[in-house]
SEROSE-391230 format. One record per residue (C-alpha): residue number from 1; residue in one letter; y, z, x. Coordinates in Angstrom, 3 decimals. Layout:
num/residuo/yy/zz/xx
NUM/A/Y/Z/X .
...
This chain:
num/residuo/yy/zz/xx
1/X/-17.362/2.606/-21.802 .
2/X/-16.754/4.808/-18.531 .
3/X/-16.229/3.278/-14.895 .
4/X/-18.982/4.078/-12.570 .
5/X/-18.995/6.343/-9.946 .
6/X/-18.703/4.257/-6.877 .
7/X/-18.777/5.182/-3.012 .
8/X/-17.667/2.645/-0.731 .
9/X/-16.970/-1.083/-1.337 .
10/X/-18.398/-3.315/-4.344 .
11/X/-19.543/-6.432/-3.147 .
12/X/-20.736/-9.898/-4.413 .
13/X/-21.528/-13.062/-3.032 .
14/X/-20.478/-16.472/-4.710 .
15/X/-21.497/-19.905/-4.459 .
16/X/-19.413/-22.803/-3.817 .
17/X/-18.644/-22.950/-7.438 .
18/X/-17.506/-19.592/-7.754 .
19/X/-20.673/-18.181/-9.501 .
20/X/-22.497/-15.046/-8.827 .
21/X/-25.357/-15.050/-6.382 .
22/X/-25.579/-11.732/-6.132 .
23/X/-23.318/-8.642/-6.902 .
24/X/-23.612/-4.849/-6.816 .
25/X/-24.227/-3.076/-9.937 .
26/X/-20.788/-1.751/-10.624 .
27/X/-19.296/-5.797/-10.413 .
28/X/-22.165/-6.644/-12.735 .
29/X/-20.615/-4.163/-15.356 .
30/X/-17.395/-5.196/-15.128 .
31/X/-18.145/-9.045/-15.609 .
32/X/-20.487/-7.877/-18.320 .
33/X/-17.883/-6.006/-20.311 .
34/X/-15.613/-9.176/-19.900 .
35/X/-17.989/-11.147/-21.548 .
36/X/-19.145/-12.858/-18.385 .
37/X/-22.707/-13.815/-17.570 .
38/X/-24.674/-11.862/-14.634 .
39/X/-25.091/-15.520/-12.695 .
40/X/-22.017/-17.089/-14.189 .
41/X/-18.325/-17.812/-13.094 .
42/X/-16.230/-14.651/-12.678 .
43/X/-14.839/-13.515/-16.178 .
44/X/-12.435/-11.185/-14.363 .
45/X/-9.221/-12.825/-14.609 .
46/X/-7.473/-11.372/-11.794 .
47/X/-10.560/-12.382/-9.512 .
48/X/-11.064/-15.414/-10.907 .
49/X/-7.492/-16.295/-10.037 .
50/X/-7.926/-15.091/-6.301 .
51/X/-11.454/-17.010/-6.051 .
52/X/-9.505/-20.237/-7.214 .
53/X/-6.874/-19.836/-4.298 .
54/X/-9.519/-18.967/-1.785 .
55/X/-11.388/-22.315/-2.758 .
56/X/-8.420/-24.291/-2.221 .
57/X/-6.865/-22.825/0.668 .
58/X/-10.022/-21.889/2.155 .
59/X/-8.585/-18.720/4.148 .
60/X/-9.474/-15.062/3.284 .
61/X/-7.333/-13.884/0.191 .
62/X/-6.548/-10.083/-0.540 .
63/X/-4.650/-8.351/-3.579 .
64/X/-4.718/-5.076/-5.395 .
65/X/-6.067/-5.557/-8.935 .
66/X/-6.483/-3.733/-11.925 .
67/X/-9.570/-4.811/-14.109 .
68/X/-10.271/-3.490/-17.683 .
69/X/-13.719/-1.401/-18.318 .
70/X/-14.038/-0.076/-21.879 .
71/X/-11.177/2.052/-22.632 .
72/X/-10.438/2.687/-18.865 .
73/X/-9.017/0.356/-16.419 .
74/X/-10.568/0.094/-12.696 .
75/X/-8.148/-0.342/-9.920 .
76/X/-9.109/-1.703/-6.517 .
77/X/-8.449/-3.917/-3.607 .
78/X/-10.039/-7.716/-3.835 .
79/X/-11.186/-9.290/-0.820 .
80/X/-12.175/-12.639/-0.711 .
81/X/-13.528/-14.423/2.338 .
82/X/-14.402/-17.988/2.505 .
83/X/-17.954/-18.633/4.064 .
84/X/-20.025/-21.696/4.648 .
85/X/-22.175/-21.489/1.406 .
86/X/-19.097/-19.989/-0.897 .
87/X/-17.276/-17.046/-1.146 .
88/X/-17.846/-12.945/-0.281 .
89/X/-16.061/-10.889/-2.435 .
90/X/-15.691/-7.051/-1.811 .
91/X/-13.763/-4.624/-4.103 .
92/X/-12.251/-1.695/-1.947 .
93/X/-10.650/1.440/-2.867 .
94/X/-12.281/1.545/-6.090 .
95/X/-10.391/3.957/-8.404 .
96/X/-10.390/4.357/-12.236 .
97/X/-7.428/5.325/-14.216 .
98/X/-6.630/6.982/-17.068 .
99/X/-7.927/5.353/-20.302 .
100/X/-5.360/2.884/-21.561 .
101/X/-5.245/4.628/-24.995 .
102/X/-4.697/7.946/-23.574 .
103/X/-1.394/9.376/-24.589 .
104/X/0.973/11.263/-22.039 .
105/X/-0.069/14.348/-23.352 .
106/X/-3.307/13.718/-22.576 .
107/X/-2.401/12.987/-19.053 .
108/X/-0.150/16.035/-18.897 .
109/X/-2.848/18.241/-19.888 .
110/X/-5.266/16.398/-17.381 .
111/X/-2.333/17.506/-14.562 .
112/X/-1.782/21.203/-15.436 .
113/X/-4.610/23.787/-16.647 .
114/X/-5.377/23.205/-20.157 .
115/X/-3.090/25.208/-22.536 .
116/X/-1.096/26.008/-19.290 .
117/X/3.190/26.226/-19.418 .
118/X/5.436/24.803/-22.237 .
119/X/6.844/21.467/-22.957 .
120/X/10.301/20.091/-22.126 .
121/X/12.190/17.038/-22.231 .
122/X/15.067/15.643/-20.740 .
123/X/17.306/12.505/-21.185 .
124/X/17.825/10.278/-18.259 .
125/X/20.363/12.332/-16.368 .
126/X/17.768/15.367/-16.459 .
127/X/19.601/17.418/-18.921 .
128/X/17.509/19.049/-21.347 .
129/X/16.911/17.881/-25.092 .
130/X/14.097/19.885/-25.646 .
131/X/12.126/22.596/-24.158 .
132/X/9.698/24.901/-26.515 .
133/X/7.719/27.815/-25.566 .
134/X/5.145/27.065/-28.167 .
135/X/5.779/30.240/-30.343 .
136/X/5.227/32.434/-27.479 .
137/X/7.750/34.338/-25.337 .
138/X/7.828/33.081/-21.835 .
139/X/9.636/36.460/-20.682 .
140/X/13.077/35.218/-20.009 .
141/X/15.956/32.985/-21.444 .
142/X/14.896/29.241/-22.166 .
143/X/16.880/26.321/-21.623 .
144/X/19.411/24.987/-23.972 .
145/X/19.813/21.479/-25.307 .
146/X/22.122/19.700/-22.668 .
147/X/21.717/21.942/-19.781 .
148/X/20.884/20.266/-16.882 .
149/X/17.463/20.608/-15.524 .
150/X/18.828/21.601/-12.133 .
151/X/21.150/24.213/-13.308 .
152/X/17.801/25.782/-14.852 .
153/X/15.584/25.425/-12.481 .
154/X/16.256/25.294/-8.363 .
155/X/13.957/22.672/-6.605 .
156/X/11.567/24.116/-4.437 .
157/X/9.166/23.172/-2.443 .
158/X/5.426/24.894/-1.816 .
159/X/4.274/23.683/1.444 .
160/X/7.675/22.657/2.993 .
161/X/10.264/25.085/3.383 .
162/X/12.508/22.315/4.662 .
163/X/12.576/20.991/0.781 .
164/X/11.645/17.587/2.092 .
165/X/8.391/16.726/-0.450 .
166/X/10.417/16.510/-4.120 .
167/X/7.732/14.859/-6.478 .
168/X/10.384/14.826/-9.324 .
169/X/13.251/13.241/-7.643 .
170/X/11.084/10.676/-5.705 .
171/X/9.346/9.886/-8.968 .
172/X/12.931/9.484/-10.948 .
173/X/13.676/7.166/-8.374 .
174/X/10.240/4.645/-8.723 .
175/X/10.093/5.708/-12.754 .
176/X/7.049/7.197/-12.031 .
177/X/5.075/10.282/-13.545 .
178/X/5.014/13.021/-10.985 .
179/X/3.377/16.566/-10.927 .
180/X/3.547/19.554/-8.540 .
181/X/7.327/19.972/-8.768 .
182/X/7.812/23.583/-7.721 .
183/X/10.981/25.292/-9.013 .
184/X/12.360/28.509/-9.167 .
185/X/14.125/29.912/-12.170 .
186/X/18.051/30.333/-11.242 .
187/X/18.321/33.499/-13.435 .
188/X/15.677/34.923/-11.290 .
189/X/14.484/33.622/-8.012 .
190/X/11.418/35.848/-8.001 .
191/X/10.064/33.610/-10.999 .
192/X/8.712/30.200/-10.052 .
193/X/6.972/27.572/-11.893 .
194/X/5.253/23.905/-11.172 .
195/X/6.291/20.605/-13.474 .
196/X/4.811/17.748/-14.484 .
197/X/6.126/14.792/-15.902 .
198/X/6.056/11.425/-17.422 .
199/X/8.615/8.943/-17.782 .
200/X/9.699/7.990/-21.575 .
201/X/10.911/4.021/-21.761 .
202/X/12.565/2.586/-24.774 .
203/X/11.517/-0.620/-26.533 .
204/X/13.107/-2.707/-23.869 .
205/X/11.556/-0.793/-21.310 .
206/X/14.510/0.938/-19.942 .
207/X/14.305/4.488/-18.837 .
208/X/15.233/6.906/-21.353 .
209/X/14.437/10.570/-19.604 .
210/X/11.600/12.585/-18.760 .
211/X/9.147/14.839/-20.947 .
212/X/6.542/17.083/-19.258 .
213/X/5.341/20.707/-19.026 .
214/X/6.374/23.815/-17.155 .
215/X/3.540/26.151/-15.968 .
216/X/4.490/29.697/-14.493 .
217/X/3.240/30.476/-11.080 .
218/X/2.203/34.224/-10.677 .
219/X/2.182/36.161/-7.161 .
220/X/2.881/32.844/-5.277 .
221/X/4.220/33.727/-1.793 .
222/X/7.801/32.610/-0.789 .
223/X/7.228/29.214/1.161 .
224/X/9.745/30.510/3.864 .
225/X/6.921/33.499/4.170 .
226/X/4.352/31.421/5.964 .
227/X/1.951/32.612/3.524 .
228/X/0.074/29.839/1.593 .
229/X/-1.166/29.651/-1.795 .
230/X/-4.861/29.237/-2.005 .
231/X/-4.595/27.507/-5.247 .
232/X/-1.544/25.484/-5.026 .
233/X/-2.421/21.755/-5.028 .
234/X/-1.160/19.446/-2.533 .
235/X/2.234/17.816/-3.599 .
236/X/2.448/14.044/-4.334 .
237/X/4.509/12.044/-2.493 .
238/X/6.117/8.691/-3.798 .
239/X/3.232/6.914/-1.898 .
240/X/0.984/7.729/-5.005 .
241/X/-1.526/5.476/-6.433 .
242/X/0.742/3.965/-8.745 .
243/X/3.020/2.465/-6.182 .
244/X/0.799/-0.690/-5.292 .
245/X/0.520/-1.585/-8.889 .
246/X/4.167/-1.281/-9.712 .
247/X/5.423/-2.779/-6.604 .
248/X/3.119/-5.851/-7.724 .
249/X/4.815/-6.121/-11.263 .
250/X/8.372/-4.997/-10.374 .
251/X/8.960/-6.969/-6.761 .
252/X/5.962/-9.110/-5.599 .
253/X/6.032/-11.363/-8.550 .
254/X/9.567/-12.148/-8.899 .
255/X/9.898/-12.235/-5.372 .
256/X/7.467/-14.691/-5.284 .
257/X/9.144/-16.727/-7.859 .
258/X/12.443/-16.749/-5.863 .
259/X/10.771/-17.926/-2.678 .
260/X/9.012/-20.909/-4.826 .
261/X/12.123/-22.058/-6.630 .
262/X/14.299/-21.791/-3.325 .
263/X/11.739/-23.859/-1.445 .
264/X/11.853/-26.378/-3.920 .
265/X/15.705/-26.755/-3.926 .
266/X/15.893/-26.352/-0.061 .
267/X/13.240/-29.439/0.038 .
268/X/15.357/-31.611/-2.220 .
269/X/12.227/-32.175/-4.392 .
270/X/14.004/-32.525/-7.545 .
271/X/16.549/-34.760/-6.041 .
272/X/19.440/-35.173/-3.140 .
273/X/21.278/-31.940/-2.507 .
274/X/24.156/-31.342/-0.276 .
275/X/22.820/-30.190/3.242 .
276/X/24.798/-26.942/3.054 .
277/X/23.255/-26.048/-0.272 .
278/X/20.027/-26.951/0.869 .
279/X/20.409/-24.642/3.985 .
280/X/21.451/-22.071/1.889 .
281/X/18.380/-22.307/-0.181 .
282/X/16.649/-22.218/3.029 .
283/X/18.042/-19.377/3.768 .
284/X/16.984/-17.541/0.777 .
285/X/13.375/-18.461/0.741 .
286/X/13.302/-16.712/4.187 .
287/X/14.672/-13.698/3.146 .
288/X/12.424/-13.671/0.076 .
289/X/9.343/-13.915/2.552 .
290/X/10.582/-11.156/4.513 .
291/X/11.004/-9.037/1.412 .
292/X/7.711/-10.038/0.665 .
293/X/6.628/-8.917/3.676 .
294/X/8.198/-5.328/3.255 .
295/X/6.525/-5.274/-0.042 .
296/X/3.362/-5.720/1.435 .
297/X/3.652/-3.140/4.242 .
298/X/4.573/-0.538/1.413 .
299/X/1.385/-1.392/-0.431 .
300/X/-0.640/-0.840/2.837 .
301/X/1.477/2.125/3.731 .
302/X/0.714/3.230/0.025 .
303/X/-3.466/2.976/0.494 .
304/X/-3.367/4.120/4.570 .
305/X/-1.701/7.441/3.402 .
306/X/-3.828/7.904/0.144 .
307/X/-6.016/11.241/1.010 .
308/X/-10.033/9.996/1.710 .
309/X/-8.567/6.544/2.649 .
310/X/-11.628/4.218/4.551 .
311/X/-12.041/1.212/5.937 .
312/X/-15.357/-1.101/5.482 .
313/X/-17.372/-1.163/8.572 .
314/X/-18.893/-4.685/8.951 .
315/X/-19.846/-7.051/11.846 .
316/X/-16.317/-9.027/12.513 .
317/X/-16.191/-11.299/15.705 .
318/X/-12.969/-10.506/17.540 .
319/X/-12.495/-13.703/19.187 .
320/X/-13.024/-15.348/15.959 .
321/X/-10.451/-13.040/14.353 .
322/X/-8.020/-13.756/17.341 .
323/X/-8.289/-17.524/16.937 .
324/X/-7.192/-17.346/13.429 .
325/X/-4.553/-14.747/13.825 .
326/X/-2.868/-17.274/16.328 .
327/X/-3.156/-19.886/13.998 .
328/X/-1.369/-18.327/11.258 .
329/X/1.436/-17.814/13.715 .
330/X/1.413/-21.154/15.240 .
331/X/4.593/-22.529/13.320 .
332/X/6.604/-19.819/14.105 .
333/X/5.713/-19.314/17.951 .
334/X/6.222/-23.543/17.762 .
335/X/9.533/-22.986/16.271 .
336/X/10.448/-20.342/19.254 .
337/X/8.940/-22.775/21.811 .
338/X/6.314/-19.734/22.802 .
339/X/2.869/-20.722/23.446 .
340/X/-0.347/-18.474/22.304 .
341/X/-3.246/-18.771/24.670 .
342/X/-6.427/-17.629/22.319 .
343/X/-9.965/-17.137/24.062 .
344/X/-11.993/-19.842/24.682 .
345/X/-14.316/-21.694/22.265 .
346/X/-17.939/-19.797/22.699 .
347/X/-16.990/-16.308/23.775 .
348/X/-17.940/-13.913/21.415 .
349/X/-17.039/-10.147/21.130 .
350/X/-18.557/-8.199/17.824 .
351/X/-17.042/-5.019/16.593 .
352/X/-17.680/-2.673/13.498 .
353/X/-14.583/-2.914/11.754 .
354/X/-13.405/-4.456/8.511 .
355/X/-12.618/-8.370/8.675 .
356/X/-9.585/-8.248/6.767 .
357/X/-8.219/-5.081/8.450 .
358/X/-8.754/-6.455/11.668 .
359/X/-7.280/-9.809/11.104 .
360/X/-3.886/-8.002/9.913 .
361/X/-3.547/-5.957/13.017 .
362/X/-4.105/-8.783/15.191 .
363/X/-1.374/-10.853/12.894 .
364/X/0.868/-8.024/13.536 .
365/X/0.675/-7.500/17.272 .
366/X/0.755/-11.244/17.866 .
367/X/3.682/-11.776/15.574 .
368/X/5.602/-8.931/17.171 .
369/X/4.801/-10.578/20.635 .
370/X/6.123/-13.737/19.338 .
371/X/9.123/-12.224/17.979 .
372/X/9.952/-10.426/21.249 .
373/X/9.045/-13.190/23.794 .
374/X/11.683/-15.509/25.481 .
375/X/11.649/-19.348/24.977 .
376/X/9.192/-21.483/26.714 .
377/X/6.956/-18.313/27.567 .
378/X/3.023/-17.699/27.167 .
379/X/1.351/-15.036/24.977 .
380/X/-2.106/-14.076/26.325 .
381/X/-4.783/-12.987/23.588 .
382/X/-7.972/-11.936/25.161 .
383/X/-11.382/-10.170/24.437 .
384/X/-13.897/-8.142/26.005 .
385/X/-16.564/-5.438/25.618 .
386/X/-17.576/-2.660/27.717 .
387/X/-20.691/-0.448/26.600 .
388/X/-20.184/0.588/22.925 .
389/X/-16.464/-0.749/22.523 .
390/X/-14.753/-4.175/21.418 .
391/X/-11.326/-5.044/22.498 .
392/X/-8.580/-7.318/21.689 .
393/X/-5.789/-7.553/24.002 .
394/X/-2.235/-9.229/23.016 .
395/X/0.063/-9.537/26.326 .
396/X/3.631/-11.155/26.285 .
397/X/6.192/-12.112/28.607 .
398/X/9.121/-10.209/26.451 .
399/X/11.349/-7.340/27.686 .
400/X/9.135/-4.841/27.801 .
401/X/8.954/-1.443/26.602 .
402/X/10.308/1.846/28.302 .
403/X/7.380/4.515/28.889 .
404/X/9.137/7.213/26.826 .
405/X/8.957/4.782/24.056 .
406/X/5.259/3.969/23.950 .
407/X/4.516/6.591/21.221 .
408/X/7.592/6.323/19.617 .
409/X/7.127/2.692/18.753 .
410/X/4.074/3.872/16.379 .
411/X/6.222/6.136/14.272 .
412/X/7.109/4.865/10.658 .
413/X/10.360/2.945/10.510 .
414/X/10.864/2.952/14.248 .
415/X/12.272/-0.405/15.624 .
416/X/13.936/1.297/18.739 .
417/X/17.492/0.581/17.516 .
418/X/16.455/-2.951/17.029 .
419/X/18.361/-4.676/13.940 .
420/X/18.223/-8.195/12.656 .
421/X/14.689/-9.110/14.289 .
422/X/12.766/-9.299/11.008 .
423/X/10.921/-6.379/11.289 .
424/X/10.451/-3.253/9.262 .
425/X/9.141/-0.871/11.243 .
426/X/5.902/-0.331/9.587 .
427/X/3.790/-2.964/11.162 .
428/X/2.598/-0.747/14.176 .
429/X/2.536/2.409/12.344 .
430/X/0.157/0.677/9.591 .
431/X/-1.880/-0.887/12.561 .
432/X/-2.864/1.981/14.342 .
433/X/-3.522/4.087/11.541 .
434/X/-5.931/1.153/10.296 .
435/X/-7.465/1.124/13.710 .
436/X/-8.399/4.797/13.861 .
437/X/-9.683/4.576/10.233 .
438/X/-12.102/2.103/11.586 .
439/X/-13.083/4.536/14.440 .
440/X/-10.524/2.679/17.107 .
441/X/-7.061/2.807/18.281 .
442/X/-4.068/0.767/19.640 .
443/X/-2.374/1.630/23.200 .
444/X/0.526/-0.227/24.879 .
445/X/0.787/-0.803/28.474 .
446/X/4.509/-1.922/29.171 .
447/X/7.369/-1.241/31.474 .
448/X/11.039/-2.699/31.479 .
449/X/11.289/-6.322/32.521 .
450/X/7.338/-6.564/32.692 .
451/X/6.253/-7.656/29.234 .
452/X/3.934/-5.662/26.876 .
453/X/0.294/-5.783/26.783 .
454/X/-0.794/-4.151/23.481 .
455/X/-4.804/-3.064/23.020 .
456/X/-6.940/-2.944/20.198 .
457/X/-10.187/-0.964/20.637 .
458/X/-12.992/-0.665/18.226 .
459/X/-16.366/0.338/17.960 .
460/X/-18.914/-2.476/19.391 .
461/X/-21.521/-3.964/16.714 .
462/X/-25.062/-2.862/17.743 .
């Protein structure tokens, strides 16, 4: 059974017991394949776990999930939002992955043109173990066993003369498959190839090397000449579709266990402990939470930089979301003796956007304001609407930002030279990209010594 073609979010409504009230056909197909009933509890284990969590906490929950469907896997971003009568479920960025029983050779065949190129294999140090022209001449001396791949090929880039995009090196660092690594034959630099490969692992999960195929490129212009090949695919970066899943497996889960264990030790739930040891455990838990936030930022970065990324279009109340975001940061603000003033009850400004993403943006903007506000100060969160626009404004009494840095702060990993403030330098970049994906923007109005005022501008709901 293959996954259906899906455009836009896949949605469902669940009752208070987690049973399906109504659902889109694509979700019902997954439910049936997992052995569930169309009006029964969610039978998909990753989503069922999120349902239980959202029921217990009564807050919006969102996670990357991978769901089985026949011989394939479907990956999506699951969003659960508590409502008065149950839960609203959305599966966003639905993608079908290669069948679970598909061999690496099949994957490589799908990556390159059928029958194109010749196979190669290297060890973990990228030294050739095997390179077979499959019984036909390749027109030049093939690599020999033990020869480094980089001694035989010179790494190249099709669209970046500076060579910044190197899929092979990025994949090697993350132990991921790669494609579209352009290379030149060192013995004759006029001969160019593109490589695709997949990691090889032993039974313990340790990386053994890579194997793949090399496809010769005929008549490709020199990348420095300014000419572009009409048929050359876009290079694949480290922020590919596998990153979110691998971050969840490799980082998020063990970091979560570290935080839980350190918190248990720090809270002395298992018995009394020397205070300095309890303090160390609290520091470990705090560092783990910071790492987890960075993992989430990287997963978001992977999502928003994927070609064709879109955000859902739904009715969201900026006033309600502003109060929710402030509530999530209340403890942190209290610890810094900072007061957050939110919109008045009864006020309502409705935007056309994605609920989860707007909450994420507001948490980031208010969190930044808390981080950079002096003690005993106030952060103002206001909303307003004008004609066809809806806005949320976050203003603080911090040190302010020089006008020359107003655009710079929205760049990736930019922290204006600050260190030790807990930020990753990705929050504002991700927030602006999300706002623009929803038809809006984020702008800042600030000057040194006068605090900062960030405005989230979105289309109004009409």
